C-alpha positions in Angstrom: -15.3 -17.7 16.4 -12.9 -14.8 15.7 -14.8 -11.4 14.8 -13.8 -9.4 11.7 -14.7 -6.1 13.0 -11.5 -5.5 15.2 -8.7 -6.4 12.9 -11.2 -4.4 10.0 -11.1 -1.8 12.0 -7.8 -1.0 13.1 -6.8 -1.4 9.4 -9.0 1.2 8.3 -7.7 3.8 11.6 -4.5 2.6 10.5 -5.1 3.0 6.7 -6.1 6.8 7.7 -3.1 7.7 9.9 -1.1 6.8 7.0 -3.0 8.5 4.0 -3.0 11.5 6.4 0.5 11.3 6.6 0.9 11.2 2.7 -1.2 14.2 2.4 1.3 15.9 4.8 4.1 14.9 2.8 2.3 16.1 -0.6 1.6 19.4 1.0 5.5 19.8 1.9 6.2 18.8 -1.7 4.2 21.2 -3.7 4.9 24.6 -4.0 1.5 25.8 -3.9 -0.9 23.4 -1.5 -4.7 23.4 -1.4 -6.8 21.3 1.1 -9.9 20.9 -0.9 -12.9 18.6 0.2 -13.1 16.0 -2.8 -9.1 16.1 -3.6 -8.1 15.4 0.2 -11.0 13.5 1.2 -12.0 11.7 -1.4 -8.9 10.9 -3.5 -6.4 10.5 -0.6 -7.9 9.8 3.2 -11.0 8.0 2.0 -9.1 5.1 -0.4 -6.5 5.5 2.6 -9.3 3.9 5.1 -10.5 1.7 1.7 -6.7 0.0 1.9 -6.2 -0.5 5.1 -9.5 -2.2 5.9 -8.9 -4.8 3.2 -5.5 -5.6 4.7 -7.0 -5.5 8.0 -9.4 -8.1 6.5 -6.4 -10.1 5.1 -5.2 -10.5 8.9 -8.8 -11.4 9.9 -8.5 -14.1 7.0 -5.1 -15.1 8.1 -5.9 -16.0 11.2 -8.8 -17.9 10.8 -7.8 -20.6 8.1 -7.4 -18.4 5.2 -9.7 -18.1 2.3 -9.1 -18.8 -1.4 -7.3 -16.1 -3.4 -7.2 -14.2 -0.4 -3.4 -13.3 -1.5 -4.9 -10.6 -4.1 -6.1 -8.7 -1.1 -2.1 -7.4 -1.6 -3.6 -5.6 -4.3 -5.7 -3.1 -2.0 -3.6 -0.1 -2.5 -5.0 0.0 -5.8 -7.7 1.6 -3.7 -5.8 4.9 -4.7 -5.3 4.8 -8.5 -9.1 3.9 -8.7 -10.5 6.6 -6.5 -8.3 9.1 -9.1 -9.8 7.6 -12.3 -13.3 7.5 -11.1 -13.5 11.1 -9.8 -15.3 13.6 -12.1 -12.6 15.9 -13.3 -10.7 12.2 -14.3 -13.2 10.6 -16.3 -13.7 14.2 -18.3 -9.7 14.1 -18.5 -9.8 10.5 -20.1 -12.4 12.0 -22.6 -10.3 14.6 -23.7 -7.4 12.1 -24.0 -5.4 13.1 -21.8 -3.5 10.3 -19.4 -4.9 10.4 -15.7 -1.3 9.8 -14.1 1.1 12.4 -15.5 0.0 15.0 -12.2 1.2 15.4 -8.7 -1.5 13.6 -7.0 -2.1 11.2 -10.0 1.2 10.1 -10.3 1.9 9.9 -6.7 -1.4 7.5 -6.1 0.3 5.2 -8.9 4.1 5.1 -8.0 3.4 5.0 -4.2 1.1 2.0 -4.0 3.6 0.2 -6.5 6.8 -0.2 -4.3 3.9 -0.9 -1.4 2.8 -3.8 -3.0 6.6 -5.0 -4.2 8.2 -4.3 -0.9 5.1 -6.4 0.3 5.5 -9.4 -1.9 9.7 -9.3 -1.0 9.6 -9.2 2.6 6.6 -12.0 2.9 9.5 -14.3 2.1 7.2 -16.8 -0.5 6.9 -17.3 -4.3 10.2 -17.8 -6.3 13.1 -16.1 -5.3 14.2 -14.6 -8.2 10.5 -12.4 -8.4 11.1 -11.5 -4.9 14.5 -10.0 -5.9 12.9 -7.9 -8.6 10.3 -7.0 -6.2 12.9 -5.7 -3.7 14.5 -3.9 -6.6 11.7 -2.6 -7.2 10.9 -1.3 -3.7 14.2 0.2 -2.6 14.9 2.2 -6.1 12.4 4.5 -4.5 15.5 5.7 -2.5 17.9 6.7 -5.2 14.5 7.8 -6.9 13.4 9.9 -4.6 16.8 11.5 -3.6 18.1 12.4 -7.0 14.3 14.5 -7.9 13.7 15.9 -4.3 15.6 19.1 -5.0 13.9 19.3 -8.9 10.8 19.1 -7.7 11.6 21.8 -5.4 14.9 23.4 -4.3 13.6 23.5 -0.7 13.7 19.2 -0.2 17.7 18.9 -1.4 18.4 16.0 1.5 21.3 18.8 2.2 18.5 20.4 4.4 16.8 20.2 7.3 13.7 19.9 5.8 14.7 17.6 2.5 15.9 14.6 5.0 13.0 14.9 6.8 10.2 15.2 4.2 12.3 12.2 2.4 12.6 10.2 5.6 8.2 10.7 5.4 8.6 9.4 2.0 10.7 6.6 2.9 9.0 5.4 5.8 5.4 5.5 4.1 6.8 3.1 1.9 8.2 0.5 4.4 5.1 1.0 6.5 2.9 0.3 3.6 5.2 -2.6 2.5 4.5 -4.0 6.1 1.0 -4.2 5.5 1.2 -5.5 1.7 3.0 -8.8 3.4 0.2 -9.4 5.3 -2.2 -11.4 2.3 1.2 -13.9 1.9 2.0 -14.5 5.2 1.5 -18.1 6.3 -1.8 -19.4 7.8 -2.7 -19.6 11.0 -4.5 -22.9 11.8 -6.9 -23.6 15.1 -3.9 -25.0 17.2 -2.1 -21.3 16.3 0.8 -23.0 14.2 1.4 -21.8 10.9 0.0 -23.5 8.2 3.6 -23.4 6.7 5.3 -25.2 9.1 2.6 -28.0 8.5 2.7 -28.1 5.2 -0.9 -26.6 4.2 -0.4 -25.4 0.1 0.4 -21.4 0.5 -2.8 -19.9 -0.2 -5.2 -23.0 0.3 -7.5 -22.9 3.6 -6.6 -25.2 6.4 -10.2 -27.0 6.2 -9.5 -27.7 2.2 -5.9 -28.9 3.0 -6.6 -31.5 5.4 -9.5 -32.7 4.0 -9.8 -36.7 3.0 
């Protein structure tokens, strides 16, 4: 029997690297960037690790015949807004009637997961075509959205400058990478013989053992 440790550990490392890149992007966008223990390690790096581990777990499940409702793991990037909301500072703001996702970290913690999850569903090739088309439009909206707003966020981030072009590529490639990861829970299952469940007629998201029972 395959062990889940490898895929989960690899996913966690990849998630940490992705979140560290996200923190670098945020440092470039902010006019004045300050690295804090809680804000950086708990609100950014830790949810990156959690997201990566959950997607690694999804890959383990996919390779071992599947589990019921395993596609919910495609929502793993929601760990970012969850960790934002769970912080003492945001809880205090909620009691004061302030919405938590209006600032820099909060807004990015909500937007990037949405772009990534939409892109993952679009890349999966599963589900209704109209739903994948809408997901593609949502994910691709990040390209013109950043291109039009970058210079407004910081005049040094205009795409006509070397720094602006690099930051834009960092942002777009981060979304693309997250979308590839979010596609994992939607991919066809692997049976014991190495064939995918999608090619053998097993119902989507259903364990191979259940699909062949009876």
